[in-house]
C-alpha positions, 0 to 999 in steps of 0.5 A: 817828544823823545823824552816824553815817549808818548803813546798819544799826542795832540798838537794845535796850530800845526799846519802840516798834513797828517802824512807830514806829521806822521813822518816827523814822528817816525823820524823823532821816535821810530816805532818797532817792528816796522810800525808807523805813527798814525795821524789825523787832523782837523784845522790844525788839530793833529792827533798822533798815535802809536796805535791805529786810529779808527772810526775817525770823524772831524768837524769845523765850527764857524762863528762871527769871531773865528772858526775852530775844529776838533778831531775824534778817533777811537784808539785801537789798543792791544787788549793787554793795555785796555779792555775797551778801546777809548775814544780820543778828541783833539781840539782847540777852543776859541780864545779871548774874553768877552761874551762872543768868545765865551759863547763860542767856546761853550757851543764848541764844547757842547758840539764835541760832546754831542759828536762823541755821543753820536759815535758811541750810540752807533756802537751801542755802548759807552766807552772811555773818553780822552779829551786833549787840547788848548781849551782856552779857559781864559777866565779861570773857569772849569772847561765846559767839557767837564759838565754835560746835558742830561740827554748826553747819556753815552758820554762818561763823566770827565775829570781833570788830572790837575797836573803840576809843573814837573809833577812837584809844583806848586805852579799849574799854569800851562801858558805864560808870556811875560811880554803881555799883560795877561797873567799865567793861566791854565789854558790846556787840559787833558780830560779823561773818563774818571771811572775808566782810568787811574792817573799814574803820573801827570805833569806840565813839562817846564824845562826852565825849572827842571834840575840839571840832573833831570835835564841830563838824564832825559837829554833835555835842554833848559829852553826846550819847553819855551817858545823863545828861550833867549827872550824867556817867552814860555807860551804853551807848555806840554802836558803829560798824563799817564793813564792806566785803564781800570774796570770793565766796559762802561755801560749806560743804565 
């Protein structure tokens, strides 16, 4: 976290309270002028921000296979950074193959879009959207969040930054475990309103393949992004996307 220096973070399967998560980040990456990290969670999905998190909402969905949740909040950014405060979503969709798991992923994705739609309709305008998390696209298909129903008019179209390992590639996978039979895959995403943001940089951090000079420059260790460096287990790798706001307020027809 010190090396990545993020403004907005989404963690999954993090069991601490929001206060505990904020305190951890206050210790890892203290902010200036007495400011504190903001945190909001929903069933292990923790959104952390340098800036105030307002208009918060959360939902937990249940099915016969599992339960999943998402946290939604508007990021109160300074006007010098963005003309309109974006809405962010931190989520973790259902894992695994099969009809039941895939169906739950689709239902959860549609629920996220409809919850965002309700929030934006209350304000009367469509604003930029950022969706982050482990979307568990285990079958290699594009996440359902990249498509939407025609009646969801307040939610802007989303794009995928398609980050490469350490910004140079050629690898794109975000999950890998050589101890299992599954091939490495792109499970984790940062999606954004393509009409509201320009991607300035995007990468999947894989410290195992970084050059020694880069590790030294950023104070990283070879195994930092691995789950178990001794055994060579990767698990999920961090995704980083630098977004720059462009244009004015997004309005629907």
